[in-house]
BAFI-3210 file (N, C-alpha, C; in Angstrom, 3 decimals, decimal comma, padded with zeros to 6 digits):
// residues 281
n [1|2|3|4|5|6|7|8|9|10|11|12|13|14|15|16|17|18|19|20|21|22|23|24|25|26|27|28|29|30|31|32|33|34|35|36|37|38|39|40|41|42|43|44|45|46|47|48|49|50|51|52|53|54|55|56|57|58|59|60|61|62|63|64|65|66|67|68|69|70|71|72|73|74|75|76|77|78|79|80|81|82|83|84|85|86|87|88|89|90|91|92|93|94|95|96|97|98|99|100|101|102|103|104|105|106|107|108|109|110|111|112|113|114|115|116|117|118|119|120|121|122|123|124|125|126|127|128|129|130|131|132|133|134|135|136|137|138|139|140|141|142|143|144|145|146|147|148|149|150|151|152|153|154|155|156|157|158|159|160|161|162|163|164|165|166|167|168|169|170|171|172|173|174|175|176|177|178|179|180|181|182|183|184|185|186|187|188|189|190|191|192|193|194|195|196|197|198|199|200|201|202|203|204|205|206|207|208|209|210|211|212|213|214|215|216|217|218|219|220|221|222|223|224|225|226|227|228|229|230|231|232|233|234|235|236|237|238|239|240|241|242|243|244|245|246|247|248|249|250|251|252|253|254|255|256|257|258|259|260|261|262|263|264|265|266|267|268|269|270|271|272|273|274|275|276|277|278|279|280|281]
n.u [000,856|000,573|001,865|001,316|-000,777|-002,661|-003,965|-005,824|-008,608|-008,700|-009,687|-009,794|-007,568|-007,038|-005,760|-003,367|000,145|003,531|006,408|009,802|011,624|014,183|014,122|012,072|009,590|007,106|003,535|001,303|-001,554|-002,876|-004,666|-006,673|-006,873|-005,485|-005,058|-002,935|-003,738|-002,601|-003,018|-002,862|-002,963|-004,039|-002,567|-002,450|-004,236|-004,769|-004,538|-007,138|-008,736|-009,427|-011,198|-013,777|-013,542|-011,430|-012,205|-014,113|-012,692|-010,984|-012,463|-012,055|-009,416|-005,968|-005,143|-003,263|-002,686|-001,047|000,346|001,580|004,909|005,368|002,708|-000,501|000,125|002,703|006,048|008,085|011,261|013,111|013,107|013,422|012,520|009,920|008,831|007,568|009,336|011,094|009,297|008,111|010,292|010,946|008,610|008,425|010,760|010,062|007,942|009,329|011,016|009,164|008,166|005,935|004,110|002,187|-000,948|-002,778|-002,525|-003,883|-004,424|-005,307|-006,042|-003,196|-001,901|-002,181|-000,285|002,015|001,740|002,012|004,610|006,011|005,634|007,234|009,657|009,973|008,017|005,588|002,487|000,269|-002,380|-002,773|-003,028|-005,055|-006,614|-008,141|-009,942|-007,647|-004,800|-003,368|-002,424|-001,022|-001,395|-002,896|-001,899|-001,475|-001,713|-000,101|002,531|002,235|000,911|002,717|004,952|003,921|003,493|006,123|007,205|005,695|006,459|009,080|008,917|009,196|006,988|004,703|003,211|002,338|000,787|-001,257|-002,396|-003,259|-005,192|-007,163|-010,553|-013,505|-015,535|-014,122|-012,822|-015,029|-015,872|-013,679|-013,785|-016,339|-015,754|-014,413|-016,321|-017,429|-019,454|-019,314|-019,970|-020,410|-018,472|-016,476|-015,715|-014,691|-012,379|-010,752|-010,515|-008,962|-006,571|-005,943|-005,416|-003,105|000,211|002,540|001,521|000,414|002,736|004,216|002,492|002,557|005,260|005,232|003,621|005,285|007,511|006,550|006,391|005,143|006,023|007,994|006,852|004,384|005,298|005,957|003,753|002,813|004,530|003,930|003,257|001,141|-001,888|-004,139|-006,616|-008,769|-010,822|-013,472|-015,055|-017,750|-018,561|-016,355|-014,585|-012,039|-010,054|-010,476|-012,679|-011,862|-009,112|-008,479|-009,699|-008,140|-005,684|-006,182|-006,395|-003,761|-002,472|-001,307|-002,683|-004,931|-008,102|-011,417|-013,735|-016,666|-018,282|-021,306|-022,385|-020,573|-017,832|-014,472|-013,640|-014,651|-014,404|-014,798|-017,351|-018,990|-018,118|-018,839|-019,662|-017,291|-015,533|-016,609|-016,028|-013,214|-012,606|-013,313|-011,196]
n.v [-001,182|002,192|005,032|008,512|008,114|005,934|006,120|008,055|007,713|005,860|004,172|006,231|007,871|010,408|010,173|009,065|008,443|008,200|006,434|006,268|003,746|001,740|-001,705|-000,836|001,270|002,504|002,427|004,061|004,594|006,930|008,069|009,811|010,061|009,121|005,938|003,683|001,774|-000,738|-001,882|-004,792|-006,167|-009,140|-011,687|-010,674|-008,619|-005,165|-001,830|-001,088|-003,113|-002,469|-000,374|000,095|-000,526|001,030|003,913|003,634|002,679|004,819|006,742|006,702|006,056|006,332|005,331|003,202|001,952|-000,307|-001,030|-004,159|-005,250|-004,632|-005,001|-003,521|-000,113|-000,067|-000,022|-002,588|-003,302|-005,323|-008,386|-010,829|-010,524|-011,245|-013,162|-014,537|-013,978|-011,953|-009,901|-009,331|-008,419|-006,138|-004,566|-004,133|-002,636|-000,345|000,593|001,232|003,209|005,190|005,728|004,374|002,795|000,389|-000,055|-002,001|-004,599|-005,469|-008,149|-009,442|-012,642|-013,892|-011,718|-011,902|-013,805|-012,341|-010,291|-011,774|-012,752|-010,345|-009,631|-011,596|-010,634|-008,378|-006,330|-004,859|-004,828|-003,113|-003,780|-006,111|-008,604|-008,918|-011,252|-011,655|-014,097|-015,810|-016,974|-019,486|-022,027|-024,767|-025,918|-029,089|-032,493|-033,335|-030,708|-029,346|-029,478|-029,100|-026,595|-024,509|-025,157|-024,677|-021,919|-021,040|-021,814|-020,223|-017,700|-017,446|-017,669|-016,081|-013,502|-014,680|-013,405|-011,177|-012,409|-013,569|-011,232|-009,964|-011,633|-011,852|-011,481|-009,535|-011,248|-013,530|-012,550|-012,024|-014,664|-015,694|-014,179|-014,901|-017,532|-017,465|-017,404|-014,982|-012,052|-009,279|-005,812|-004,101|-002,097|-002,989|-005,370|-004,307|-003,015|-005,175|-006,298|-004,370|-004,645|-007,313|-007,176|-005,843|-006,043|-005,779|-005,997|-008,590|-010,079|-009,625|-010,804|-013,492|-013,957|-013,679|-015,891|-017,935|-017,726|-018,106|-019,495|-021,190|-022,924|-022,589|-020,526|-021,736|-023,849|-022,595|-021,544|-021,961|-020,429|-017,816|-015,315|-013,329|-011,441|-012,735|-012,329|-014,037|-013,643|-015,118|-015,783|-017,757|-018,670|-018,806|-019,937|-020,025|-020,086|-022,492|-022,374|-024,055|-023,858|-021,527|-022,215|-024,379|-023,074|-021,257|-022,969|-023,541|-021,156|-019,297|-017,064|-016,871|-016,228|-016,639|-015,345|-016,001|-015,345|-015,635|-016,352|-014,757|-014,478|-015,088|-012,489|-010,970|-008,503|-006,701|-007,253|-006,755|-004,298|-002,787|-004,601|-006,085|-004,068|-003,436|-005,794|-005,822|-003,569|-004,465|-005,915]
n.w [000,000|-000,865|000,667|000,860|-000,912|-001,239|001,112|001,517|001,742|003,718|006,736|009,632|009,111|009,946|012,304|011,693|011,231|010,035|011,129|011,099|012,157|012,462|011,516|009,822|008,179|009,906|010,003|012,018|014,116|016,328|019,116|021,553|025,180|028,350|030,083|028,264|025,393|023,314|020,049|018,100|014,998|013,135|010,927|007,583|007,881|008,852|010,245|009,650|010,545|013,085|012,931|013,916|016,616|017,638|017,919|019,951|022,185|022,455|023,695|026,408|026,717|025,730|022,552|020,504|017,343|015,175|012,004|011,027|010,003|006,583|006,020|005,385|005,630|006,577|005,750|004,752|005,973|006,068|004,700|005,953|008,515|009,422|011,025|014,164|016,414|015,395|014,561|017,010|018,531|016,969|017,074|019,815|020,180|018,730|020,335|022,697|021,727|021,158|023,620|024,478|026,869|027,363|029,048|028,516|026,177|023,153|021,088|017,932|016,734|015,244|016,270|019,011|019,814|019,235|021,120|023,536|023,220|023,233|025,871|027,078|026,239|027,681|027,824|029,890|030,354|032,380|033,017|031,670|028,997|026,131|024,088|020,989|019,554|019,611|017,931|018,949|018,497|016,667|013,262|012,713|011,998|008,546|007,581|009,301|008,411|005,678|005,061|006,090|004,459|001,897|002,088|002,396|-000,060|-001,827|-000,934|-001,774|-004,451|-007,486|-008,497|-007,357|-005,313|-006,726|-008,682|-007,134|-006,059|-008,388|-009,384|-007,526|-006,620|-005,831|-005,121|-004,318|-002,062|-000,429|-000,044|001,359|003,737|004,702|005,129|007,513|009,392|009,928|009,272|007,270|006,495|003,300|003,079|004,821|003,548|001,180|002,043|002,793|000,276|-001,017|000,388|-000,238|-002,914|-003,169|-003,980|-002,343|000,273|000,193|-000,305|002,052|003,903|003,085|003,635|006,409|007,105|006,169|007,811|010,313|013,547|016,271|018,167|020,252|021,886|022,598|024,136|026,442|027,750|030,357|031,827|031,457|033,243|033,553|033,500|031,264|029,019|027,105|024,356|022,705|019,700|019,163|016,718|015,168|012,427|011,555|013,580|015,787|018,636|020,740|020,778|022,236|024,635|025,510|025,761|027,844|029,999|030,467|030,916|033,629|034,671|033,109|031,560|030,194|027,820|026,159|023,120|021,684|018,307|016,906|014,629|013,415|012,973|015,094|016,443|014,440|013,582|015,836|017,385|019,635|021,660|021,971|022,778|025,302|026,704|026,597|028,149|030,598|031,394]
ca.u [000,000|001,401|001,572|-000,052|-001,760|-003,730|-004,493|-006,693|-009,933|-008,525|-010,306|-009,106|-006,263|-006,806|-004,906|-002,244|001,456|004,562|007,576|010,945|012,424|014,765|014,373|010,850|008,888|005,853|002,301|000,620|-002,664|-002,852|-005,708|-007,267|-006,103|-005,696|-004,225|-002,627|-004,079|-001,921|-003,782|-002,029|-003,842|-003,589|-001,944|-003,261|-005,056|-004,080|-005,255|-008,566|-009,430|-009,874|-011,861|-014,922|-013,124|-010,502|-012,829|-014,812|-011,688|-010,374|-013,289|-011,547|-008,019|-005,089|-005,111|-002,273|-002,787|000,157|000,413|002,747|005,873|004,991|001,252|-001,097|000,997|004,058|006,994|008,985|012,665|013,942|012,188|013,597|012,069|008,457|008,406|007,085|010,377|011,588|008,276|007,924|011,448|010,899|007,497|008,803|011,739|009,310|007,225|010,299|011,465|008,099|007,746|004,640|004,101|000,758|-001,644|-003,409|-002,181|-004,934|-004,011|-006,290|-005,522|-001,746|-001,458|-002,110|001,025|002,997|001,603|002,590|006,062|006,519|005,721|008,434|010,832|010,115|006,890|004,819|001,184|-000,161|-003,684|-002,738|-003,108|-006,340|-006,537|-009,419|-009,793|-006,191|-004,210|-002,356|-002,310|-000,492|-002,205|-002,744|-001,752|-000,797|-001,665|000,971|003,749|001,923|000,625|003,946|005,790|003,323|003,754|007,543|007,403|005,127|007,199|010,349|008,649|008,982|005,685|003,551|002,374|001,698|-000,248|-002,382|-003,034|-003,893|-006,301|-008,167|-011,793|-014,341|-016,268|-013,224|-012,618|-016,246|-015,844|-012,660|-014,300|-017,421|-015,141|-013,942|-017,475|-017,839|-020,195|-018,952|-020,707|-019,707|-017,277|-015,464|-015,219|-013,902|-011,067|-009,970|-010,219|-007,836|-005,372|-005,655|-004,977|-001,855|001,296|003,428|000,816|000,331|004,085|004,570|001,666|003,144|006,519|004,871|003,188|006,421|008,471|005,823|006,519|004,626|006,457|008,648|005,888|003,407|005,946|006,205|002,526|002,693|005,449|003,473|002,636|000,453|-003,314|-004,425|-008,053|-009,036|-012,190|-013,690|-016,306|-018,063|-018,785|-015,069|-014,232|-010,622|-009,336|-011,519|-012,741|-011,133|-007,722|-008,410|-010,062|-006,972|-004,636|-006,543|-006,090|-002,319|-001,998|-001,532|-003,655|-005,789|-009,545|-012,066|-015,079|-017,182|-019,297|-022,080|-022,799|-019,535|-016,790|-013,066|-013,518|-015,669|-014,244|-015,331|-018,787|-019,680|-017,078|-019,334|-019,594|-015,892|-014,956|-017,040|-015,287|-011,817|-012,505|-013,495|-009,939]
ca.v [000,000|003,390|006,148|008,652|008,083|004,959|006,275|009,225|007,316|004,741|004,519|006,885|008,435|011,651|009,843|008,301|009,014|007,215|006,543|005,489|003,141|000,602|-001,689|-000,595|002,553|002,034|003,206|003,954|005,491|007,232|009,035|009,673|010,367|008,196|004,726|003,335|000,475|-001,037|-002,816|-005,524|-006,935|-010,471|-011,857|-010,305|-007,454|-003,893|-001,018|-001,029|-004,137|-001,871|000,891|000,279|-000,671|002,103|005,113|003,315|002,624|006,141|007,612|006,698|005,643|006,639|004,098|003,129|000,788|-000,375|-002,011|-005,022|-005,016|-004,972|-005,107|-002,199|000,972|-000,173|-000,442|-003,631|-002,949|-006,522|-009,472|-011,982|-010,186|-011,344|-014,209|-014,132|-013,374|-010,701|-008,859|-008,958|-007,578|-004,853|-003,773|-003,701|-001,554|000,846|001,082|001,858|004,431|006,187|005,904|003,744|001,780|000,057|-000,658|-003,187|-004,926|-006,266|-008,778|-010,273|-013,817|-013,994|-010,585|-012,327|-014,430|-011,256|-009,638|-012,643|-012,777|-009,048|-009,715|-012,373|-009,826|-007,293|-005,409|-005,148|-004,158|-003,106|-004,424|-007,428|-008,846|-009,414|-011,902|-011,850|-015,293|-015,948|-018,085|-020,047|-023,457|-025,121|-026,806|-030,494|-033,487|-032,965|-029,255|-028,838|-029,277|-028,722|-025,177|-023,717|-025,413|-023,961|-020,494|-020,810|-021,929|-019,046|-016,506|-017,344|-017,826|-014,776|-013,149|-015,351|-012,410|-010,370|-013,219|-013,648|-009,921|-009,590|-012,535|-011,808|-010,773|-009,189|-012,452|-014,419|-011,952|-012,297|-016,077|-015,851|-013,608|-015,756|-018,762|-017,293|-017,384|-013,598|-011,331|-007,863|-004,998|-003,925|-001,280|-003,853|-006,275|-003,544|-002,764|-006,401|-006,439|-003,490|-005,276|-008,568|-006,899|-005,088|-007,007|-005,676|-006,535|-010,039|-010,622|-009,604|-011,795|-014,792|-014,066|-013,917|-017,282|-018,818|-017,626|-018,193|-020,707|-021,000|-024,030|-022,101|-019,826|-022,681|-024,672|-021,772|-020,881|-022,031|-019,457|-016,454|-014,943|-012,049|-011,605|-012,904|-012,466|-014,486|-013,433|-016,111|-015,831|-019,186|-019,023|-018,715|-021,108|-019,943|-020,578|-023,120|-021,899|-024,932|-023,392|-020,595|-022,939|-025,140|-022,133|-020,703|-023,981|-023,574|-019,832|-019,166|-016,016|-016,772|-016,457|-016,733|-014,834|-016,540|-014,493|-016,411|-015,815|-013,951|-015,277|-014,754|-011,027|-010,547|-007,084|-005,927|-007,511|-006,142|-003,606|-002,299|-005,689|-006,428|-002,975|-003,589|-006,900|-005,396|-002,602|-005,203|-006,629]
ca.w [000,000|-001,007|001,565|001,387|-001,998|-001,013|002,471|001,626|002,215|004,651|008,022|010,745|008,734|010,688|013,445|011,168|010,924|009,787|011,996|010,648|013,220|011,766|010,072|009,052|008,274|010,485|009,996|013,305|014,387|017,758|019,478|022,874|026,389|029,451|030,022|026,876|024,820|022,058|019,226|017,145|014,117|012,752|009,618|006,438|008,172|009,047|011,232|009,308|011,317|014,349|012,616|014,804|018,006|018,011|018,495|021,197|023,249|022,590|024,531|027,780|026,721|024,602|021,767|019,429|016,462|014,338|010,926|011,129|008,917|005,228|005,890|005,422|005,166|007,116|004,723|005,229|005,802|006,013|004,354|006,839|009,865|009,424|011,934|015,484|017,242|014,824|014,629|018,414|018,874|016,267|017,596|021,159|020,021|018,342|021,521|023,599|021,074|021,229|025,008|024,706|027,922|027,364|030,179|027,941|024,795|022,533|019,844|017,224|016,056|015,410|017,089|020,414|020,008|019,274|022,425|024,566|023,037|023,686|027,337|027,395|025,927|028,644|027,927|031,098|030,395|033,779|033,172|031,064|027,562|025,644|022,793|020,306|018,717|019,619|017,176|019,852|018,237|015,360|012,440|013,060|010,940|007,308|007,446|010,146|007,609|004,306|004,918|006,159|003,293|000,771|002,274|002,114|-001,502|-002,467|-000,533|-002,501|-005,874|-008,125|-009,070|-006,745|-004,642|-007,762|-009,320|-006,195|-005,970|-009,653|-009,698|-006,462|-006,962|-004,678|-004,730|-003,575|-000,738|000,337|000,334|002,393|004,988|005,180|005,591|008,892|010,275|010,163|008,246|007,256|005,537|002,030|003,312|005,413|002,507|000,219|002,635|002,648|-001,147|-001,320|000,933|-000,932|-004,284|-003,099|-004,048|-001,181|001,433|000,027|-000,172|003,470|004,588|002,767|004,382|007,804|007,201|005,934|008,909|011,584|014,355|017,629|019,033|021,461|022,739|023,145|025,160|027,634|028,201|031,825|032,422|031,149|034,516|033,435|033,251|029,837|028,817|025,746|023,894|021,660|018,949|019,054|015,312|014,473|011,625|011,220|014,770|016,598|020,013|021,660|020,874|023,369|025,862|025,961|026,173|029,155|031,008|030,695|031,331|035,080|034,974|031,942|031,681|028,899|027,581|024,907|022,497|020,703|017,008|016,272|014,021|013,632|012,967|016,063|016,788|013,329|013,528|016,975|018,156|020,929|022,625|022,222|023,574|026,698|027,308|026,787|029,243|031,853|031,690]
c.u [000,901|000,916|002,125|-001,146|-002,936|-004,426|-005,544|-008,090|-009,860|-009,109|-009,324|-007,750|-006,013|-005,859|-003,635|-000,968|002,409|005,775|008,669|011,726|012,908|014,391|013,177|010,418|007,447|004,703|001,586|-000,556|-002,748|-003,874|-006,169|-006,317|-006,444|-004,750|-004,090|-003,052|-003,356|-002,704|-002,870|-002,945|-003,245|-003,005|-002,914|-004,174|-004,208|-004,882|-006,743|-009,383|-010,022|-010,679|-013,077|-014,537|-012,316|-011,211|-013,596|-013,836|-011,081|-011,234|-012,710|-010,051|-007,253|-004,875|-004,079|-002,511|-001,638|-000,054|001,690|003,647|005,395|003,503|000,623|-000,126|002,382|004,977|008,012|010,428|013,588|013,028|012,246|013,073|010,540|007,942|008,024|008,155|010,814|010,548|008,046|009,067|011,307|009,767|007,794|009,809|011,055|008,588|008,174|010,801|010,443|007,621|006,379|004,792|002,647|000,266|-002,310|-002,868|-003,263|-004,404|-005,147|-005,572|-004,015|-001,185|-001,393|-000,773|002,116|002,943|002,241|004,113|006,693|006,600|006,966|009,705|010,950|009,009|006,011|003,498|000,575|-001,480|-003,763|-002,855|-004,491|-006,124|-007,926|-009,243|-008,308|-005,721|-003,045|-002,293|-001,754|-001,511|-001,898|-002,518|-000,997|-000,669|-000,527|002,277|003,441|001,715|001,878|004,853|005,249|003,613|005,214|007,807|006,877|005,939|008,490|010,160|008,394|007,564|004,496|002,636|001,638|000,577|-001,476|-003,138|-003,809|-005,101|-007,380|-009,371|-012,552|-015,129|-015,379|-012,928|-013,837|-016,258|-014,828|-013,162|-015,409|-016,878|-014,554|-015,086|-017,991|-018,623|-019,853|-019,835|-019,841|-018,441|-016,147|-014,864|-014,330|-012,505|-010,186|-009,625|-009,012|-006,528|-004,967|-005,198|-003,739|-000,684|002,186|002,804|000,748|001,699|004,503|003,760|002,181|004,450|006,253|004,454|004,372|007,373|007,847|006,075|006,082|005,205|007,072|007,679|004,911|004,017|006,126|004,934|002,392|003,576|005,012|002,616|002,067|-001,012|-003,561|-005,913|-008,293|-010,527|-012,416|-015,060|-016,636|-018,373|-017,490|-014,761|-012,755|-009,756|-010,393|-011,503|-011,977|-009,662|-007,571|-008,752|-008,870|-005,855|-004,916|-006,232|-004,608|-001,767|-002,313|-002,596|-004,581|-007,252|-010,198|-013,424|-015,523|-018,337|-020,051|-022,295|-021,768|-018,421|-015,395|-012,842|-014,553|-015,606|-014,690|-016,843|-019,539|-018,654|-017,557|-019,229|-018,150|-015,209|-015,343|-016,249|-013,838|-011,693|-012,817|-012,217|-009,266]
c.v [001,244|004,491|007,422|008,425|007,168|005,150|007,369|008,877|006,082|005,125|005,167|007,478|009,794|011,428|009,116|009,134|007,867|007,503|005,661|005,034|001,814|-000,730|-001,285|000,864|002,225|003,001|002,972|004,933|005,678|008,319|008,761|010,030|009,359|007,023|004,245|001,909|000,341|-002,116|-003,445|-006,409|-008,301|-010,506|-011,492|-009,117|-006,197|-003,102|-000,913|-002,054|-003,570|-000,592|001,148|000,281|000,527|003,323|004,849|003,288|003,999|007,123|007,748|006,386|006,306|005,333|004,227|001,835|000,843|-001,394|-002,829|-004,852|-005,541|-005,037|-003,729|-001,177|000,968|-000,737|-001,404|-003,266|-004,131|-007,723|-010,625|-011,718|-010,192|-012,446|-013,662|-013,404|-012,022|-009,594|-008,397|-008,068|-006,189|-003,974|-003,292|-002,556|-000,258|001,445|001,803|003,177|005,551|006,460|005,338|002,643|001,359|-000,457|-001,961|-003,375|-005,863|-006,820|-009,565|-011,415|-013,952|-012,834|-010,916|-012,966|-013,378|-010,548|-010,466|-012,696|-011,457|-009,000|-010,496|-011,559|-008,592|-006,280|-005,823|-004,372|-004,256|-003,831|-005,778|-007,422|-009,397|-010,039|-012,111|-013,000|-015,603|-017,180|-018,644|-021,564|-023,679|-025,944|-028,250|-031,348|-032,962|-031,454|-028,655|-028,654|-028,780|-027,217|-024,311|-023,924|-024,689|-022,466|-020,167|-020,861|-020,696|-017,798|-016,343|-017,509|-016,458|-014,668|-013,806|-014,360|-011,554|-011,118|-013,325|-012,329|-009,586|-010,458|-012,567|-010,979|-010,420|-010,401|-013,394|-013,868|-012,190|-013,747|-016,339|-015,355|-014,490|-017,083|-018,677|-017,335|-015,992|-013,045|-009,850|-007,113|-004,766|-003,097|-002,126|-004,806|-005,540|-003,245|-004,000|-006,668|-005,578|-004,061|-006,492|-008,360|-006,017|-006,071|-006,968|-006,269|-008,060|-010,680|-010,684|-010,624|-013,196|-015,001|-014,329|-015,367|-018,240|-018,858|-017,876|-019,530|-020,397|-021,997|-023,538|-021,437|-020,797|-023,550|-023,918|-021,119|-020,887|-020,995|-018,012|-015,967|-013,533|-012,355|-011,646|-013,222|-012,841|-014,364|-014,329|-015,921|-017,282|-019,633|-018,976|-020,025|-021,114|-020,482|-021,183|-022,620|-022,765|-024,546|-022,478|-021,297|-023,713|-024,213|-021,578|-021,691|-023,997|-022,245|-019,618|-018,144|-015,791|-016,938|-016,176|-016,051|-015,329|-015,669|-015,294|-015,628|-014,918|-014,851|-014,760|-013,248|-010,414|-009,055|-006,165|-006,091|-006,759|-005,432|-003,123|-003,391|-006,033|-005,328|-003,106|-004,695|-006,514|-004,487|-003,230|-005,916|-006,057]
c.w [000,000|-000,056|000,931|000,344|-001,709|000,331|002,590|002,123|003,107|006,001|009,000|010,375|009,374|011,864|013,013|011,106|010,639|010,655|011,405|011,872|012,701|012,401|009,216|009,132|008,656|010,204|011,314|013,325|015,894|018,066|020,892|024,001|027,470|029,379|028,581|026,529|023,489|021,329|018,177|016,300|013,788|011,359|008,504|006,659|008,258|010,073|010,924|010,068|012,600|014,131|013,489|016,258|018,490|018,608|019,785|022,375|023,514|023,376|025,931|027,866|025,579|023,854|020,646|018,653|015,471|013,222|011,092|009,901|007,559|004,981|006,062|004,854|005,819|006,038|005,324|004,934|005,680|005,847|005,352|008,243|009,954|010,332|013,296|016,294|016,698|014,903|016,063|018,890|018,255|016,786|019,012|021,097|019,609|019,547|022,475|023,029|021,212|022,660|025,297|025,754|028,129|028,710|029,754|026,527|024,268|021,220|019,236|016,540|016,293|016,228|018,565|020,710|020,072|020,622|023,540|024,453|023,468|025,203|027,746|027,190|026,813|028,709|029,095|031,107|031,794|034,008|032,477|029,551|027,227|024,271|022,220|019,319|018,497|018,855|017,979|019,714|016,852|014,578|012,806|011,806|009,738|007,166|008,248|009,409|006,209|004,169|005,053|004,953|002,058|000,881|001,960|000,618|-002,225|-002,172|-001,322|-004,008|-006,503|-008,681|-008,375|-006,048|-005,661|-008,454|-008,437|-006,186|-007,241|-009,986|-008,618|-006,906|-005,689|-004,195|-003,920|-002,189|000,142|000,826|001,440|003,743|005,548|005,694|006,978|009,897|010,578|008,983|008,359|006,267|004,298|002,204|003,885|004,403|001,513|000,754|002,534|001,182|-001,524|-000,778|000,108|-002,369|-004,316|-002,999|-002,812|000,065|001,362|000,239|001,300|004,265|004,327|003,538|005,857|008,010|007,093|007,119|010,279|012,274|015,777|018,631|020,339|022,417|023,379|024,238|026,471|028,180|029,715|032,529|032,187|032,309|034,460|033,138|031,740|029,680|027,358|025,431|022,678|021,014|018,657|017,630|014,500|013,753|011,252|012,348|015,696|018,045|021,008|021,788|022,087|024,682|026,402|026,431|027,566|030,275|031,371|031,184|032,811|035,451|033,776|032,272|030,340|028,910|026,213|024,412|021,431|019,409|016,337|015,772|014,314|013,698|013,911|016,358|015,659|013,221|014,622|017,864|019,520|021,994|022,970|023,043|025,034|027,391|027,549|027,998|030,602|032,277|032,931]
res [m|r|w|p|d|d|a|r|d|w|p|l|t|a|y|s|r|q|i|l|h|r|p|h|r|w|h|v|q|e|h|g|e|g|p|l|i|l|l|i|h|g|a|g|g|a|t|q|s|f|r|g|l|f|p|l|l|a|r|t|h|r|v|v|a|v|d|l|p|g|q|g|f|t|q|l|g|a|q|q|r|c|g|l|d|h|m|s|h|d|l|l|a|l|c|r|n|q|g|w|m|p|d|i|v|v|g|h|s|a|g|t|a|i|a|l|r|m|w|e|l|g|m|q|p|r|e|g|i|v|g|i|n|a|a|l|g|n|f|k|g|m|a|g|w|l|f|p|m|m|a|k|a|l|a|v|t|p|f|s|a|g|l|f|a|s|t|t|t|r|a|s|v|r|n|l|v|e|g|t|g|s|t|l|d|q|d|g|l|e|l|y|y|r|l|a|t|d|k|g|h|v|d|a|t|l|s|m|m|a|q|w|s|l|d|g|l|l|s|r|l|e|q|i|d|i|r|v|h|l|i|v|g|l|a|d|k|a|v|p|p|d|i|s|r|r|a|v|e|r|l|p|k|g|y|l|t|e|l|p|d|l|g|h|l|a|h|e|e|d|p|e|q|v|a|r|v|i|l|e|t]
***
């Protein structure tokens, strides 16, 4: 995504700015006053994922949302730094550079793993971590090795990201979103279409998938001694609710809130309900 040309009608750009902090040029949105909430989106998304949630939280808090490296409007500075450890290190370094000391860190899907890893690296959210449909489990069986291998092959294949971006249709994006168990309005679908047809965004998402490994973090869940609130949409078809249920059993200070009828993009479907649950953390 090109900054600022493609950002003119992007949600909440009145609160956007870019920050050059090596190795990336970050796109961040910041607004509000009070205790700080940091928002981390999942793989393939961007700050637009929080377009409904952000202003609700900003009524009582200072809110910062960040595009992950190469996704949305953050310019990727190093292709090899798209895995869990590297992104967590780089985002934590950005937070320290900007003096952001979050009271709450909210991660959606893979963003929850980043939030937990940042805690391991030294971030200390005073009120804890919130995960929305947290992706805290590996694929099982054949998918456990097939999907990562496919992502790695695509990430190193010339033109694969461009081919995906050029052949994506609005109908295919709708099918992908509906396949997560969520229902979005036309504006929400159009934003994902714009992301899915941007070569740089697709390339960075493929790199994230190819470099992603949860094995180390999952082996240490019992050692994560911070309040972790997992919010689960029971209609989620992308990350089964049992993933969060099993994680809560292992987290020393973990607890669970289940939301009926909401899918993987629960915070986009019903931001008011999700905001209320976050503020109860």
